[in-house]
C-alpha positions as CSV (number, residue, x, y, z in Angstrom):
1,M,-0.3,0.0,-0.1
2,T,2.4,2.6,0.5
3,S,6.3,3.6,0.7
4,I,7.5,5.4,3.6
5,E,9.7,9.0,3.0
6,H,11.6,9.8,6.4
7,G,13.6,13.0,6.4
8,A,13.9,16.6,6.8
9,A,11.1,18.7,5.9
10,P,12.2,22.1,3.8
11,V,12.1,23.9,6.9
12,A,15.2,23.5,9.0
13,G,14.7,21.3,12.3
14,I,11.7,19.8,12.2
15,N,11.4,16.3,10.8
16,A,8.0,14.3,8.9
17,S,7.4,10.8,8.2
18,Y,5.3,10.9,5.1
19,R,3.7,7.8,3.0
20,T,2.8,7.8,-0.4
21,C,-0.3,6.0,-1.2
22,R,-0.3,3.3,-4.3
23,F,-3.5,3.7,-4.7
24,S,-4.4,7.1,-4.9
25,G,-0.4,8.8,-5.2
26,L,-1.5,11.1,-2.2
27,R,1.5,11.4,-0.2
28,I,0.8,11.6,3.6
29,E,2.5,12.7,6.6
30,A,2.0,10.9,9.8
31,N,0.8,13.1,12.0
32,A,-1.9,14.8,10.3
33,E,-3.2,10.5,9.1
34,T,-3.3,10.1,12.7
35,L,-5.6,13.6,13.6
36,I,-7.6,12.5,10.6
37,K,-7.8,8.9,12.1
38,V,-9.1,10.1,15.4
39,N,-11.5,12.5,14.2
40,A,-13.2,10.4,12.3
41,V,-13.7,8.2,14.8
42,A,-15.1,10.2,17.5
43,A,-16.9,11.4,14.7
44,V,-18.6,8.2,14.0
45,V,-19.4,7.3,18.1
46,F,-21.4,10.5,18.4
47,L,-23.2,9.5,15.4
48,L,-23.9,6.4,17.1
49,L,-24.9,8.1,20.1
50,G,-27.3,10.9,18.8
51,G,-28.3,8.5,16.4
52,L,-30.7,5.9,18.7
53,M,-31.4,8.9,21.0
54,G,-33.1,10.6,17.2
55,L,-34.4,7.4,16.9
56,G,-36.1,7.5,20.3
57,V,-37.4,10.9,19.6
58,A,-39.2,9.5,16.3
59,L,-40.5,6.5,18.2
60,T,-41.8,9.2,20.6
61,R,-43.6,11.0,17.7
62,W,-44.9,7.9,16.4
63,P,-48.4,8.6,18.2
64,A,-49.3,5.0,18.1
65,I,-46.1,4.1,19.8
66,Q,-45.3,7.5,22.0
67,L,-42.0,5.2,23.3
68,L,-41.1,8.2,25.8
69,P,-42.5,10.0,28.6
70,A,-42.5,13.7,27.8
71,D,-39.4,14.7,30.6
72,W,-37.1,11.7,29.3
73,F,-38.7,12.7,25.9
74,Y,-37.1,16.5,25.9
75,L,-33.9,15.2,27.3
76,I,-33.2,13.1,24.4
77,L,-34.3,15.4,22.1
78,T,-31.9,18.2,23.6
79,G,-29.0,15.5,23.5
80,H,-29.9,14.2,19.7
81,G,-29.8,17.8,18.9
82,A,-26.1,18.5,19.7
83,N,-24.5,15.0,19.1
84,V,-25.8,14.7,15.9
85,L,-25.8,19.1,14.7
86,L,-22.4,19.8,16.5
87,F,-20.3,17.0,17.7
88,W,-20.9,14.4,14.9
89,I,-20.4,16.8,12.0
90,I,-17.9,19.0,13.2
91,F,-15.3,16.4,14.9
92,F,-16.1,15.3,11.3
93,E,-15.4,18.4,9.8
94,I,-12.4,18.9,10.9
95,A,-10.8,15.1,9.6
96,V,-12.3,16.7,6.1
97,L,-10.2,20.1,6.7
98,Y,-6.7,18.0,7.4
99,F,-7.6,15.8,5.0
100,A,-8.3,18.8,2.6
101,S,-4.9,21.1,3.3
102,A,-2.2,18.6,4.1
103,V,-2.9,15.3,2.5
104,L,-4.1,16.7,-0.4
105,L,-1.3,19.5,-0.8
106,G,0.9,17.1,0.4
107,A,2.4,19.2,2.5
108,R,3.0,17.9,6.8
109,L,0.3,19.2,9.6
110,A,1.3,22.6,11.1
111,A,1.8,22.2,15.4
112,P,1.0,18.4,15.9
113,K,0.9,19.2,19.5
114,I,-1.6,21.7,18.9
115,A,-3.9,19.9,16.8
116,W,-4.1,17.0,19.5
117,L,-4.5,20.0,22.0
118,A,-8.0,21.3,20.3
119,F,-9.0,17.0,19.8
120,F,-8.9,17.2,24.0
121,L,-10.5,20.1,24.2
122,M,-13.4,19.3,21.6
123,V,-13.8,15.6,23.2
124,V,-14.0,16.8,26.8
125,G,-16.3,19.2,26.1
126,A,-18.4,16.5,24.0
127,V,-18.5,14.5,26.5
128,M,-19.1,16.7,29.4
129,A,-22.5,18.0,26.9
130,N,-24.1,14.9,27.7
131,Y,-23.2,14.0,30.6
132,A,-24.8,17.3,31.7
133,V,-27.6,16.5,29.5
134,L,-28.5,13.1,30.8
135,R,-28.0,14.2,34.4
136,G,-31.4,15.5,33.4
137,D,-30.7,19.1,34.7
138,S,-30.5,20.7,31.5
139,T,-33.7,20.0,28.9
140,V,-33.2,22.8,26.6
141,M,-33.4,21.3,23.7
142,F,-30.8,22.8,20.7
143,T,-31.5,26.0,20.5
144,S,-31.9,27.0,24.8
145,Y,-34.0,30.0,24.8
146,P,-33.9,31.9,27.9
147,P,-35.4,31.8,29.8
148,M,-35.0,27.7,29.9
149,M,-32.0,27.7,32.0
150,A,-29.3,24.7,31.7
151,S,-26.3,23.6,34.1
152,H,-23.6,25.6,33.7
153,W,-21.6,22.5,32.9
154,F,-24.1,22.2,29.5
155,Y,-23.1,26.0,28.6
156,L,-18.8,25.3,30.1
157,S,-19.3,22.2,27.4
158,L,-19.7,23.8,24.1
159,I,-17.8,26.6,24.3
160,T,-14.8,24.2,25.3
161,F,-16.1,22.2,22.5
162,A,-16.2,25.6,20.6
163,V,-12.6,26.1,22.0
164,G,-10.8,23.2,20.8
165,A,-13.1,23.5,17.1
166,L,-11.6,26.8,16.3
167,V,-8.1,25.6,17.6
168,A,-8.7,23.2,15.3
169,V,-9.7,25.6,12.1
170,M,-6.7,27.3,13.0
171,I,-4.3,24.5,12.5
172,F,-5.8,24.4,9.4
173,F,-5.3,27.7,8.0
174,A,-1.5,27.4,9.7
175,T,-0.9,24.1,7.0
176,L,-2.1,26.2,4.6
177,V,0.5,28.2,4.9
178,V,2.9,25.6,5.4
179,A,2.2,24.1,2.2
180,K,2.6,27.0,0.3
181,A,5.8,27.8,1.8
182,E,7.5,24.8,1.4
183,N,6.4,24.4,-2.2
184,T,4.3,20.8,-1.4
185,Y,2.1,22.1,-4.6
186,Q,2.1,24.4,-7.6
187,G,-0.3,27.1,-8.6
188,S,-3.7,27.2,-6.5
189,V,-5.0,24.8,-4.4
190,P,-7.1,22.4,-5.4
191,L,-11.3,22.7,-6.0
192,V,-11.4,20.3,-3.1
193,S,-9.4,22.9,-0.9
194,F,-11.1,25.6,-1.7
195,G,-13.8,24.4,-0.2
196,A,-12.6,23.6,2.9
197,I,-11.3,27.0,3.4
198,T,-14.5,28.4,3.0
199,A,-16.2,25.9,5.1
200,A,-13.9,27.2,7.6
201,I,-14.0,30.7,7.3
202,I,-17.3,30.3,8.2
203,A,-16.2,28.4,10.6
204,V,-14.5,31.3,12.4
205,F,-17.8,33.4,12.0
206,T,-20.1,30.3,13.1
207,L,-18.0,29.6,16.9
208,A,-17.1,33.5,17.0
209,S,-20.7,33.9,17.1
210,G,-21.6,31.3,19.8
211,A,-18.6,32.8,22.0
212,I,-20.4,35.3,21.7
213,I,-23.5,34.3,23.1
214,L,-22.4,31.3,25.0
215,I,-20.1,33.5,27.4
216,P,-22.7,35.5,28.9
217,T,-25.1,32.9,29.1
218,W,-22.8,30.6,30.9
219,L,-22.0,33.3,33.4
220,W,-26.0,33.7,33.5
221,S,-25.9,30.1,34.8
222,L,-23.9,30.6,37.3
223,G,-25.2,34.0,38.7
224,L,-22.9,36.4,38.0
225,I,-25.5,38.1,35.2
226,G,-29.0,39.0,36.2
227,G,-30.6,37.8,33.1
228,I,-30.2,37.5,28.7
229,D,-32.7,39.2,26.5
230,S,-34.5,36.7,24.8
231,L,-34.2,38.3,21.0
232,M,-30.6,39.4,21.8
233,Y,-29.9,35.3,22.4
234,K,-32.0,34.6,19.5
235,V,-30.2,36.9,17.2
236,V,-26.8,35.8,17.8
237,W,-27.6,31.9,18.6
238,W,-28.9,31.5,15.0
239,G,-25.7,33.4,13.8
240,M,-23.7,29.9,15.5
241,G,-27.1,27.4,15.3
242,H,-28.0,27.9,11.4
243,S,-24.9,29.2,10.0
244,S,-23.2,25.9,11.7
245,Q,-24.9,24.3,9.3
246,Q,-23.5,26.4,6.4
247,I,-19.9,25.0,7.3
248,N,-21.4,22.0,6.5
249,V,-23.0,23.3,2.5
250,S,-19.3,23.5,2.2
251,A,-17.5,20.5,3.3
252,H,-20.1,18.2,1.8
253,V,-19.9,20.5,-1.6
254,S,-16.1,19.6,-1.3
255,I,-16.9,16.0,-0.7
256,W,-19.3,15.6,-3.5
257,Y,-16.5,17.0,-5.6
258,A,-13.7,15.4,-4.3
259,I,-15.7,11.3,-4.0
260,A,-16.2,12.3,-8.4
261,A,-12.9,13.3,-8.9
262,V,-11.2,10.1,-7.1
263,Y,-13.5,7.2,-8.0
264,L,-14.4,8.8,-11.9
265,G,-11.1,11.5,-12.4
266,A,-14.3,14.4,-12.9
267,K,-12.9,17.5,-12.8
268,P,-14.7,20.4,-12.2
269,L,-16.9,22.2,-15.1
270,S,-15.0,25.4,-14.2
271,E,-12.6,26.0,-11.5
272,K,-13.7,29.8,-11.6
273,V,-17.6,29.2,-11.2
274,S,-17.4,26.3,-9.0
275,R,-14.9,28.7,-6.5
276,M,-17.2,31.7,-6.8
277,A,-20.5,29.7,-5.4
278,F,-17.9,28.9,-2.8
279,F,-17.1,32.2,-2.2
280,M,-20.5,33.2,-2.5
281,Y,-21.1,30.8,0.4
282,I,-18.9,33.0,2.7
283,L,-20.7,36.0,1.9
284,F,-24.5,35.2,1.6
285,L,-25.2,32.0,3.3
286,Q,-24.7,33.3,7.2
287,L,-28.2,35.2,6.6
288,A,-30.3,32.6,5.6
289,S,-30.5,32.3,9.8
290,A,-32.9,35.0,9.5
291,H,-35.6,32.4,9.0
292,H,-35.8,31.5,12.1
293,L,-36.3,34.9,13.1
294,L,-39.2,35.9,10.9
295,A,-42.2,35.7,13.9
296,E,-40.6,37.8,15.8
297,P,-41.7,41.1,16.7
298,G,-38.2,43.0,17.6
299,M,-36.8,42.8,14.4
300,S,-37.9,45.4,12.2
301,S,-39.6,44.3,8.0
302,T,-37.0,46.0,6.0
303,W,-34.5,43.5,8.1
304,K,-36.7,40.6,7.4
305,I,-37.5,41.4,3.6
306,V,-33.6,42.1,2.9
307,N,-32.7,38.7,4.6
308,T,-35.4,36.7,2.7
309,S,-35.6,38.2,-0.3
310,Y,-32.2,39.7,-2.4
311,M,-29.5,37.6,0.2
312,M,-31.8,34.8,0.2
313,Y,-31.8,34.4,-3.8
314,L,-27.8,34.9,-3.3
315,A,-27.2,32.4,-1.1
316,V,-29.3,29.9,-3.5
317,L,-27.1,30.8,-6.3
318,G,-23.8,29.0,-5.1
319,S,-26.3,25.9,-4.5
320,L,-27.8,26.2,-7.7
321,I,-24.1,26.6,-9.4
322,H,-23.3,23.0,-7.4
323,G,-26.5,21.5,-8.1
324,L,-25.4,22.2,-12.3
325,T,-21.4,21.5,-11.6
326,V,-21.1,18.1,-9.7
327,P,-23.4,16.6,-11.8
328,G,-22.2,18.3,-15.1
329,S,-18.5,17.6,-14.0
330,I,-19.2,13.6,-13.6
331,E,-21.5,13.3,-17.1
332,A,-18.1,15.1,-18.4
333,A,-16.0,12.4,-16.8
334,Q,-18.0,9.5,-17.7
335,R,-18.4,10.4,-20.7
336,R,-14.4,10.6,-21.4
337,N,-14.8,7.4,-20.1
338,G,-16.4,5.8,-22.4
339,Y,-20.5,6.4,-21.2
340,D,-20.9,8.5,-24.1
341,R,-24.9,6.9,-25.5
342,G,-27.6,8.5,-25.3
343,W,-28.4,11.2,-22.9
344,F,-28.3,9.2,-19.6
345,E,-26.0,5.6,-20.2
346,W,-23.3,8.1,-18.4
347,L,-25.7,8.2,-15.5
348,T,-26.8,4.6,-15.6
349,K,-23.2,3.3,-16.1
350,A,-21.8,4.9,-12.7
351,P,-20.5,2.8,-10.1
352,W,-24.0,2.4,-8.2
353,G,-22.5,-0.2,-6.1
354,N,-19.7,2.0,-5.0
355,P,-20.8,2.9,-1.6
356,A,-19.0,5.9,-1.6
357,F,-20.4,7.1,-5.3
358,S,-23.9,6.3,-4.6
359,G,-23.9,8.1,-1.0
360,M,-22.5,11.3,-3.2
361,F,-25.3,11.2,-5.7
362,L,-27.6,10.3,-3.3
363,S,-26.8,13.7,-0.9
364,L,-26.7,15.3,-4.3
365,V,-30.4,14.6,-4.9
366,M,-31.8,14.8,-1.6
367,F,-29.8,17.8,-0.8
368,G,-31.2,19.6,-3.5
369,F,-34.6,18.0,-4.4
370,I,-36.0,18.4,-0.3
371,G,-33.7,19.8,1.3
372,G,-32.6,23.2,-1.1
373,I,-36.0,23.8,-2.2
374,S,-38.0,23.6,1.6
375,G,-35.5,26.0,2.6
376,V,-36.3,28.4,-0.3
377,V,-40.4,28.2,1.3
378,L,-39.4,28.8,4.4
379,G,-36.7,32.1,3.9
380,T,-39.5,33.9,2.2
381,E,-40.9,35.5,4.4
382,Q,-44.4,35.6,3.1
383,L,-44.3,31.4,3.3
384,N,-43.1,31.6,6.1
385,V,-45.8,32.2,8.1
386,L,-47.3,28.9,6.9
387,M,-44.8,26.5,9.1
388,H,-43.1,28.6,11.1
389,N,-42.5,26.5,14.6
390,T,-44.3,23.9,13.1
391,I,-42.5,20.1,12.7
392,Y,-41.9,21.3,8.3
393,V,-38.7,23.4,10.4
394,P,-36.9,20.1,11.6
395,G,-37.9,18.6,8.7
396,H,-36.2,20.7,6.8
397,F,-32.8,20.7,8.1
398,H,-33.2,16.9,8.6
399,G,-33.1,17.4,4.3
400,T,-30.1,19.2,4.9
401,V,-27.8,18.1,7.6
402,V,-28.9,13.9,7.8
403,A,-30.1,13.3,4.0
404,G,-27.1,15.8,2.8
405,T,-24.5,16.3,5.4
406,T,-24.4,13.2,6.8
407,L,-25.5,10.4,4.1
408,A,-22.1,12.7,2.3
409,F,-19.7,12.1,5.2
410,M,-20.9,8.2,5.3
411,A,-19.8,8.4,1.8
412,G,-16.5,10.4,2.1
413,T,-16.0,7.6,5.4
414,Y,-15.7,4.6,2.5
415,M,-12.8,6.8,0.6
416,L,-10.5,7.5,3.9
417,I,-11.1,3.6,5.0
418,P,-8.5,2.6,2.3
419,L,-6.9,6.3,1.7
420,I,-6.1,6.7,5.4
421,F,-6.8,3.5,7.9
422,Q,-4.8,1.9,5.3
423,R,-8.4,-1.2,5.3
424,D,-10.4,-2.3,2.7
425,I,-14.6,-2.2,3.1
426,L,-14.8,-5.8,5.3
427,W,-18.1,-6.0,4.4
428,P,-18.3,-4.9,0.5
429,T,-22.2,-6.7,0.1
430,M,-23.5,-4.2,3.1
431,A,-21.6,-1.3,2.7
432,K,-23.3,-0.7,-0.9
433,L,-26.8,-1.1,0.2
434,Q,-26.4,0.8,3.3
435,P,-26.5,4.1,1.2
436,Y,-29.8,3.1,-0.7
437,F,-30.9,2.4,3.3
438,F,-29.8,5.2,5.0
439,G,-30.0,7.3,2.0
440,I,-34.4,6.5,2.1
441,G,-34.5,6.1,5.5
442,A,-33.8,9.9,6.0
443,G,-35.5,11.2,2.7
444,G,-38.7,10.0,4.2
445,I,-37.9,11.3,7.7
446,S,-37.0,15.0,5.6
447,L,-40.7,14.7,3.6
448,F,-42.9,13.0,6.4
449,M,-42.2,16.2,8.7
450,M,-42.9,18.2,6.4
451,G,-45.8,17.1,5.3
452,A,-46.8,16.7,9.3
453,G,-45.6,20.7,8.9
454,T,-47.3,21.2,6.3
455,L,-51.0,20.5,8.4
456,G,-49.7,22.5,11.5
457,V,-48.0,19.5,13.7
458,P,-46.0,21.9,16.6
459,R,-42.4,21.3,16.0
460,R,-41.3,20.9,19.8
461,Q,-44.5,19.2,20.9
462,W,-43.7,15.4,22.4
463,D,-47.9,14.6,21.7
464,I,-49.7,15.8,19.0
465,G,-53.0,14.4,20.3
466,L,-52.6,17.1,22.8
467,T,-54.2,14.7,25.5
468,D,-53.4,17.3,28.2
469,A,-54.4,20.3,27.4
470,P,-57.5,22.5,28.1
471,H,-58.4,22.8,24.9
472,A,-59.0,20.2,23.0
473,F,-57.7,20.5,18.9
474,E,-57.5,17.4,16.8
475,F,-55.1,17.4,13.6
476,P,-56.6,15.8,10.3
477,A,-56.0,12.2,10.0
478,A,-53.2,13.1,7.6
479,A,-51.1,14.7,10.1
480,Y,-51.2,11.3,12.5
481,L,-50.7,9.2,9.2
482,M,-47.3,11.3,7.9
483,M,-46.1,11.3,12.0
484,G,-46.6,7.1,11.9
485,L,-44.8,7.4,8.3
486,N,-42.4,9.0,10.0
487,G,-40.9,6.7,12.4
488,I,-41.4,4.0,9.9
489,S,-38.6,6.3,8.2
490,A,-36.8,6.7,11.2
491,I,-36.1,3.0,11.5
492,L,-35.0,2.2,7.7
493,A,-32.5,5.2,8.6
494,A,-31.3,3.8,11.7
495,I,-30.7,0.4,9.7
496,G,-28.9,2.2,7.7
497,G,-26.7,3.8,10.7
498,V,-26.3,0.7,12.4
499,M,-24.7,-0.7,8.6
500,F,-22.8,2.2,8.5
501,I,-21.2,1.7,12.0
502,L,-20.8,-2.1,11.3
503,V,-19.3,-2.2,8.1
504,V,-17.0,1.1,9.3
505,V,-15.7,-0.3,12.5
506,G,-15.0,-4.0,11.2
507,S,-13.6,-2.5,8.3
508,I,-10.8,-0.3,10.6
509,L,-10.4,-3.2,13.0
510,A,-10.3,-6.3,11.3
511,G,-10.9,-5.2,7.6
512,P,-7.9,-6.7,4.7
513,K,-5.1,-4.6,5.7
514,L,-4.1,-2.9,2.5
515,A,0.0,-3.7,1.7
516,G,1.9,-5.2,-0.5
517,T,1.7,-5.1,-4.2
518,T,-1.6,-7.7,-4.5
519,A,-3.7,-5.9,-2.5
520,K,-7.2,-5.0,-4.5
521,L,-9.5,-2.3,-3.7
522,A,-13.4,-3.8,-2.7
523,F,-14.2,0.0,-4.3
524,P,-11.1,0.8,-6.7
525,L,-10.0,4.1,-7.2
526,H,-10.1,5.8,-10.8
527,D,-6.0,5.7,-12.7
528,A,-6.5,9.8,-12.8
529,G,-7.8,10.4,-9.3
530,R,-5.3,12.1,-7.7
531,E,-4.3,14.1,-10.5
532,A,-8.5,15.6,-10.3
533,V,-8.8,15.8,-6.8
534,S,-5.4,17.3,-5.8
535,E,-4.4,19.2,-9.3
536,Y,-6.0,23.1,-10.5
537,G,-7.9,22.5,-13.8
538,S,-11.1,22.5,-15.1
539,E,-12.9,19.8,-17.9
540,K,-12.9,19.8,-21.4
541,H,-16.5,18.7,-22.0
542,P,-19.0,17.6,-24.5
543,K,-22.6,18.8,-24.7
544,L,-23.7,17.9,-21.6
545,N,-27.2,16.7,-22.6
546,G,-27.9,14.6,-19.4
547,T,-27.1,16.9,-16.8
548,I,-29.3,19.7,-18.8
549,V,-32.6,17.6,-18.6
550,L,-31.9,16.8,-14.9
551,V,-31.3,20.5,-14.1
552,T,-34.7,21.1,-15.8
553,I,-36.2,18.3,-13.3
554,F,-35.3,20.0,-10.4
555,F,-36.4,23.7,-11.9
556,T,-39.9,22.4,-12.6
557,C,-40.6,20.8,-9.2
558,F,-38.9,23.8,-7.6
559,V,-41.5,26.2,-9.7
560,L,-44.3,23.7,-8.9
561,Y,-43.4,23.2,-5.2
562,Y,-42.9,27.0,-4.5
563,F,-46.6,28.0,-5.8
564,V,-48.5,25.4,-4.6
565,N,-47.3,26.6,-1.5
566,W,-48.5,30.5,-2.3
567,K,-51.9,29.0,-2.8
568,Y,-51.8,27.2,0.8
569,L,-50.8,30.9,2.3
570,S,-53.7,32.2,-0.1
571,E,-55.8,30.1,1.4
572,L,-55.4,31.5,5.4
573,W,-57.6,34.4,4.3
574,L,-60.3,32.9,2.1
575,F,-62.4,33.2,4.9
576,N,-62.1,37.1,6.3
């Protein structure tokens, strides 16, 4: 699998140990490799914990089962949000940042001892948060709005985790400086590294927002501050809470490009256009957090209109560009690989049995059709009134964060196992099926929650039957059906999640070692993968008829769903 290179790095007094992956041709430094491993493993651990909590939440919201009592439901919901929206995703994103800097640029990791300190702080913070939640005095859910108050350990844990993550992001930036200074690459950084840079820049803004609001909230929980203004808290908190999901978008789009390059030899259609789309994320995506505040009377109408119209459209434009260029680059590469008959041979002959590719493409489709379209609807000021604070909201971000980001990160893990852990996939048949189980389940969760939200099912109510309410209210029968189908989808996604954990842990611990000259990958890389993923350059492409058809289908669905919601809105005033 590897050849070992020892010797002095270009900077005097600094030694670095490298190996060259014989499958990918990438030069991998030992410290970077180890830190990618530990961050990825920690991510999977918290995914397992958060996923089990999520299954408990879904089975409680299923009226026919209602698994947990109210107090345990809100406790588990708090833990679920922290583990899957913060810990699983950010640990994995740090692994992605180290991979996109040290590995793709062939550089040594800057300040590995400080990188270990960052990892230690993140682990301590994540473990402390789970302890604070499980002991029962921090049941404030993911948003933790005042005047609800958690234990001071809960706020301190999030601050500790955020500090560790911020330090890790600084290590990423320092590694870019090292790579440039030591001339480990030529020209501009590759597109995947550029996408990681945008994720890291957004992360700095996000973590700064978290510090600005969580530090005074921590002092409030200690009794050192008399109170926290609720509206001020919401505005600043969503600068962290929503923007953290924009880190995810940049990171998982980078993984889309990486997997297309490594497994198909695909280059971007246009480096400049794709980079501009990433740059638009930096400028505009954070403003999308405004849709959580549209029902707040303290925010001016001008602020709401600007953020949910002009700025929202600019933010969406970046994702629309990637929605064209990613499948376009795949089509161009597949046609170059010989699959050029008709409009769709490139797609039908794609490696659907490869879990990295299938997971990536399912993530691309569901992020666009489910998360993207619903995000624009939620982010439109007038339409937001239809589903604000209904279960439509978590339905939307399950379409972005679960069906989009989590599935993309799972696909990326299948790429990391042979490249970084130097193991082959232990159970390839299970691995082939896993993205479909998880993807279909996650897509169902999102769609059925959005359907229930459209019918008015509340976001934070554990019992939609409102059994003990002083004033009875009966939702339509369709709402109960939607919540039942949501529960079934959650079970399917949980099965897919368990399959992923089994494959990943089994492969890391007991997968065939990729050493020697006879080792074969269960899911082979493309011969031109190293060049495509680690060098600057655009694809020379033919006419992309298939991609144009797919994009046309997407826009048709977009327009139809958008105007269907305007019709729903008009019916609110039907009898006035």
